[in-house]
C-alpha positions as CSV (number, residue, x, y, z in Angstrom):
1,M,10.3,23.6,-8.4
2,R,7.1,22.4,-7.2
3,T,7.4,20.9,-3.6
4,M,5.2,19.6,-0.6
5,L,6.2,21.2,2.6
6,V,5.9,19.1,5.8
7,D,4.7,20.8,8.9
8,R,4.0,17.5,10.8
9,P,5.4,14.2,9.5
10,G,2.7,11.7,11.1
11,M,3.7,8.2,12.7
12,L,5.3,6.6,9.5
13,S,4.8,8.6,6.4
14,T,7.2,7.2,3.4
15,L,7.4,7.5,-0.3
16,Q,6.4,4.4,-2.2
17,D,6.1,3.5,-5.9
18,T,5.5,0.0,-7.3
19,G,8.6,-1.0,-5.7
20,R,12.4,-1.8,-6.4
21,L,12.1,-4.8,-8.8
22,G,15.0,-6.8,-10.3
23,H,17.5,-6.8,-7.3
24,Q,16.4,-9.3,-4.9
25,Q,19.3,-11.6,-6.0
26,Y,21.7,-9.0,-4.5
27,G,19.8,-9.0,-1.2
28,V,18.0,-5.8,-1.9
29,S,14.3,-5.8,-0.7
30,V,11.6,-4.7,-3.1
31,N,9.6,-2.2,-0.9
32,G,6.9,-0.6,-2.4
33,P,3.3,-0.2,-1.1
34,M,1.7,-2.6,1.5
35,D,-1.6,-1.9,-0.2
36,E,-1.3,-2.3,-4.0
37,W,-4.9,-1.7,-4.8
38,S,-5.0,1.7,-2.8
39,H,-1.6,2.7,-4.4
40,R,-2.8,2.0,-8.0
41,A,-6.3,3.5,-7.5
42,A,-4.9,6.8,-6.1
43,N,-2.4,7.3,-8.9
44,A,-5.5,6.5,-11.4
45,L,-7.5,9.1,-9.7
46,V,-5.1,11.9,-10.5
47,G,-4.1,10.5,-13.9
48,N,-0.7,9.4,-13.0
49,P,1.3,6.4,-14.3
50,E,0.9,3.3,-12.1
51,N,4.4,3.6,-11.0
52,A,4.4,7.1,-9.8
53,A,5.5,7.4,-6.2
54,V,2.7,8.3,-3.4
55,L,2.7,8.8,0.1
56,E,1.9,5.8,2.3
57,C,0.8,7.0,6.0
58,T,0.5,4.4,8.6
59,L,-2.0,5.0,11.4
60,N,-2.1,8.5,11.2
61,G,-1.1,11.1,8.6
62,P,1.2,14.3,8.3
63,R,0.2,17.9,8.0
64,L,1.1,19.3,4.7
65,S,1.0,22.2,2.2
66,F,1.9,22.5,-1.5
67,S,3.8,25.5,-3.1
68,E,1.5,25.4,-6.2
69,H,-2.0,24.4,-6.8
70,T,-2.0,20.7,-6.6
71,L,-4.4,17.8,-7.5
72,I,-4.4,15.1,-5.0
73,A,-6.4,12.0,-4.2
74,L,-6.9,9.8,-1.1
75,C,-7.4,6.0,-0.9
76,G,-6.9,3.4,1.7
77,A,-7.7,3.4,5.4
78,P,-10.2,6.1,6.5
79,M,-8.5,8.9,8.3
80,D,-9.9,12.4,9.3
81,V,-8.5,14.5,6.6
82,T,-9.2,18.2,6.3
83,A,-8.1,21.1,3.9
84,D,-8.2,24.4,5.6
85,G,-10.6,22.7,8.0
86,Q,-12.9,21.3,5.7
87,P,-13.4,17.5,5.0
88,V,-11.7,16.2,2.3
89,P,-13.4,13.3,0.4
90,Y,-11.8,10.2,-0.8
91,G,-12.4,8.3,-4.1
92,R,-12.0,11.4,-6.1
93,A,-9.4,13.8,-7.5
94,V,-9.2,17.1,-5.3
95,L,-7.5,20.2,-6.3
96,L,-6.0,22.0,-3.4
97,R,-5.1,25.7,-3.5
98,R,-1.4,26.7,-3.2
99,G,-0.6,27.0,0.7
100,V,-3.8,25.4,1.7
101,V,-2.9,23.1,4.8
102,L,-3.9,19.4,4.3
103,D,-4.3,17.8,7.7
104,I,-4.4,14.0,7.8
105,G,-5.4,13.0,11.1
106,A,-5.8,9.7,13.0
107,R,-7.5,6.5,11.6
108,T,-10.9,5.6,12.0
109,A,-10.3,2.0,10.5
110,G,-7.8,0.2,8.7
111,A,-4.1,1.0,8.9
112,R,-2.6,2.7,5.9
113,L,-3.8,5.7,3.9
114,Y,-2.4,6.8,0.3
115,L,-2.0,10.1,-1.0
116,A,-1.3,10.7,-4.6
117,V,-0.3,14.1,-6.3
118,R,-0.5,14.5,-10.1
119,G,2.7,14.0,-11.7
120,G,4.1,12.2,-8.5
121,L,6.4,12.7,-5.8
122,A,9.8,12.9,-7.3
123,P,13.1,12.6,-5.5
124,E,15.8,11.0,-7.3
125,P,15.3,7.5,-7.8
126,V,17.7,4.8,-6.2
127,L,18.1,1.5,-8.2
128,G,15.2,2.6,-10.5
129,S,12.9,3.2,-7.8
130,R,11.7,5.9,-5.4
131,S,10.4,3.6,-2.8
132,T,11.8,4.1,0.7
133,N,13.7,1.4,2.1
134,V,13.9,2.6,5.9
135,R,16.1,-0.3,7.2
136,A,18.8,0.2,4.7
137,G,18.3,4.2,4.6
138,F,18.0,4.8,0.9
139,G,15.4,5.6,-1.7
140,G,12.2,7.8,-0.9
141,F,13.1,11.2,0.6
142,H,16.6,10.6,2.0
143,G,16.1,6.9,2.8
144,R,13.8,7.6,5.8
145,P,10.1,8.7,6.8
146,L,9.1,12.1,6.5
147,R,10.3,14.6,9.1
148,K,9.0,18.2,9.9
149,G,10.6,20.9,7.6
150,D,11.0,18.6,4.7
151,H,10.4,19.9,1.3
152,V,9.6,16.9,-1.0
153,P,9.9,17.8,-4.8
154,L,6.9,17.1,-7.0
155,S,7.1,16.2,-10.7
156,P,6.8,19.3,-13.0
157,P,3.7,19.5,-15.3
158,R,3.9,17.6,-18.3
159,R,5.5,19.7,-21.0
160,G,2.7,20.9,-23.5
161,A,-0.1,19.3,-21.4
162,S,-3.5,21.1,-21.4
163,A,-5.1,22.3,-18.0
164,L,-7.6,20.0,-16.8
165,P,-11.4,21.3,-16.5
166,I,-10.9,21.5,-12.5
167,E,-7.5,23.6,-12.8
168,R,-9.4,25.9,-15.2
169,R,-12.2,26.3,-12.7
170,M,-9.7,27.0,-9.9
171,V,-8.5,30.1,-11.7
172,Q,-12.1,31.5,-11.3
173,S,-12.8,30.2,-7.7
174,G,-11.6,31.5,-4.3
175,L,-12.3,28.2,-2.6
176,P,-9.5,26.3,-0.7
177,M,-10.4,23.2,-2.9
178,L,-12.4,21.7,-5.6
179,T,-13.5,18.3,-6.3
180,A,-14.0,16.3,-9.4
181,L,-16.7,13.7,-9.9
182,P,-16.7,10.7,-7.5
183,V,-15.3,7.5,-8.8
184,D,-16.1,3.9,-7.1
185,I,-12.9,2.7,-5.7
186,S,-14.0,-0.4,-4.1
187,P,-11.9,-3.4,-5.0
188,P,-13.5,-6.7,-6.1
189,A,-16.1,-8.0,-3.4
190,R,-14.6,-10.3,-0.7
191,P,-17.9,-11.0,1.3
192,D,-16.3,-13.6,3.4
193,G,-13.5,-11.7,4.4
194,L,-11.1,-14.7,4.1
195,L,-7.6,-14.6,3.0
196,R,-7.0,-17.2,0.2
197,F,-3.8,-18.9,0.1
198,I,-2.1,-21.3,-2.1
199,P,-0.7,-24.3,-0.2
200,G,3.4,-23.9,-0.3
201,P,6.0,-26.1,-1.1
202,H,6.2,-27.4,2.7
203,W,2.5,-27.8,3.0
204,N,2.6,-31.6,3.2
205,A,5.3,-31.5,5.8
206,F,3.3,-30.1,8.3
207,T,0.9,-32.7,10.4
208,D,-2.8,-33.0,9.4
209,A,-3.9,-31.1,12.5
210,A,-1.6,-28.2,11.8
211,R,-3.0,-27.9,8.2
212,A,-6.5,-28.2,9.6
213,D,-5.5,-25.5,12.3
214,F,-4.3,-23.1,9.7
215,E,-7.8,-22.8,7.9
216,L,-9.6,-23.0,11.2
217,G,-7.7,-20.3,13.1
218,P,-8.2,-17.7,14.1
219,Y,-4.9,-15.9,13.9
220,K,-4.3,-12.8,15.7
221,V,-2.1,-10.0,14.2
222,T,0.3,-9.0,16.9
223,P,1.8,-5.6,17.9
224,Q,5.1,-6.9,16.5
225,S,4.0,-6.8,13.0
226,D,5.4,-4.1,10.6
227,R,6.3,-3.5,7.0
228,M,8.5,-6.4,6.9
229,G,6.3,-8.9,8.2
230,M,3.0,-9.8,10.2
231,R,3.6,-11.8,13.1
232,L,0.3,-13.9,14.0
233,Q,-0.6,-15.5,17.2
234,G,-2.8,-18.8,17.0
235,P,-2.8,-22.5,17.0
236,A,0.8,-23.7,16.7
237,L,1.6,-25.2,13.4
238,K,3.8,-28.4,13.9
239,L,5.9,-30.1,11.5
240,Q,5.8,-34.0,11.1
241,N,9.3,-34.1,11.3
242,A,12.2,-31.3,12.0
243,M,13.5,-29.8,8.7
244,E,16.6,-28.0,7.8
245,L,16.0,-25.8,4.8
246,V,18.5,-23.9,2.5
247,S,17.4,-20.2,2.4
248,E,15.6,-19.4,-0.9
249,A,13.8,-16.5,-2.5
250,T,10.7,-14.8,-0.8
251,V,7.8,-13.2,-2.2
252,F,5.1,-10.7,-0.9
253,G,2.6,-13.0,1.0
254,T,4.9,-15.8,1.9
255,V,3.6,-17.5,5.1
256,Q,6.8,-18.7,6.9
257,V,6.4,-20.8,10.1
258,P,9.5,-20.6,12.6
259,P,10.1,-23.1,15.3
260,D,7.7,-21.8,17.7
261,G,4.9,-22.6,15.1
262,Q,3.3,-19.0,15.1
263,P,3.0,-17.9,11.2
264,I,4.8,-15.0,9.8
265,L,3.3,-13.2,6.6
266,L,6.2,-11.5,4.7
267,M,5.1,-8.0,3.5
268,A,6.6,-5.2,1.3
269,D,9.9,-4.8,3.1
270,R,10.4,-8.5,3.6
271,Q,14.0,-9.8,3.3
272,S,15.0,-11.4,-0.1
273,A,15.4,-15.0,1.1
274,G,14.2,-16.9,4.0
275,G,14.8,-20.6,5.4
276,Y,11.8,-21.3,7.5
277,P,9.3,-23.8,6.1
278,K,6.5,-22.1,3.8
279,I,3.2,-23.4,4.6
280,G,1.5,-21.2,1.9
281,Y,1.3,-17.9,-0.1
282,V,-1.3,-15.5,0.5
283,A,-3.1,-14.7,-3.0
284,S,-1.9,-11.5,-4.5
285,A,-5.6,-10.2,-4.8
286,D,-6.0,-10.5,-1.1
287,L,-2.7,-8.8,0.0
288,P,-4.4,-5.2,0.0
289,L,-7.0,-6.6,2.6
290,L,-4.1,-8.1,4.6
291,A,-2.1,-4.7,4.3
292,Q,-5.0,-3.1,6.2
293,A,-5.1,-5.4,9.1
294,M,-4.4,-3.9,12.6
295,P,-2.8,-5.6,15.6
296,G,-5.6,-7.5,17.5
297,D,-7.5,-8.1,14.4
298,N,-8.3,-11.9,13.6
299,L,-7.3,-13.4,10.3
300,H,-9.0,-16.4,8.6
301,F,-7.3,-18.3,5.7
302,K,-8.8,-20.6,2.9
303,A,-6.7,-22.8,0.8
304,V,-7.4,-22.2,-3.0
305,S,-5.8,-23.5,-6.0
306,Q,-3.3,-21.7,-8.1
307,A,-5.9,-21.4,-10.9
308,E,-8.4,-19.9,-8.4
309,A,-5.8,-17.4,-7.2
310,E,-5.0,-16.5,-10.9
311,N,-8.8,-15.8,-11.6
312,A,-8.8,-13.7,-8.5
313,W,-5.9,-11.6,-9.8
314,R,-7.8,-11.3,-13.3
315,D,-10.7,-10.1,-11.6
316,F,-8.5,-7.6,-9.5
317,E,-6.9,-6.2,-12.7
318,E,-10.2,-6.0,-14.5
319,R,-11.7,-3.8,-11.9
320,L,-8.8,-1.6,-11.7
321,Q,-9.0,-1.1,-15.6
322,Q,-12.6,-0.1,-14.9
323,L,-11.4,2.2,-12.2
324,R,-9.0,3.8,-14.5
325,Q,-11.3,4.3,-17.2
326,A,-13.9,6.0,-14.7
327,A,-10.9,8.1,-13.3
328,A,-10.2,9.4,-16.6
329,R,-13.8,10.5,-17.4
330,A,-14.0,12.1,-14.0
331,L,-11.0,14.4,-14.8
332,E,-12.1,15.5,-18.1
333,S,-15.6,16.4,-16.8
């Protein structure tokens, strides 16, 4: 069995695929990647299906090695990454020789790096997903972040699949790693850096001043933020009148406002239902930008229509399709 050996686990390294869909009605969190763009881009670079499990590394990463030659790709937050002391590039497939030490160090920007391996990380799925639910203790690798000494199983090579050109070159090479051609992995441009949001069902229940403040901001990401939710600090958002609400389903990017008026952005490990007023929903296309925010970062919001948010998502998917096509060409070169 092909495995990934963990020598140092990193601060928070968890397995994540596209998420545990279809179980929220039973109170089961979706989980999945915080940064969907980086997750899907990393899988594309190594020729994986989009739902293959990757390693999400928060703030810093692990030190790893592989039992066989392994094709990997890195996307997301820049971190100091080396293979036997040599810098490992982002945005391209990299073939590591068996036993070479991959060391993922501290971040230099952003919050989360994604490491994909060809074939995917392959522990047994739970409820149809390999995503880690740390709070409930299931999924991923034994329901927890990686630990020193873990041997994480990898999917076996596809039966009958031909070797890639880079894999054939490794046979003739004595180098610790080989790299494929680079691919542009940048998402659709967001020059203004604003987080677009759709006004929520309780938008008009907030005061005029609160609605204006939410767009004027700024709102600072607090250290109490995690994969479940980002807690913000800024102008308090006040309701026109007190509200008592029945809890209802939540989605990734829901902006809830508790009684203190400080917004909470619900993220990948969010609860399945929530009862606070919802002032808005962050546009799905902008969630990867939000996922890379660090405590102390200032966030600025901009209201858009549902049609504008849908157009942004269409641009997101079209750009990702271009990336997949470029990645496939790079693997065949």
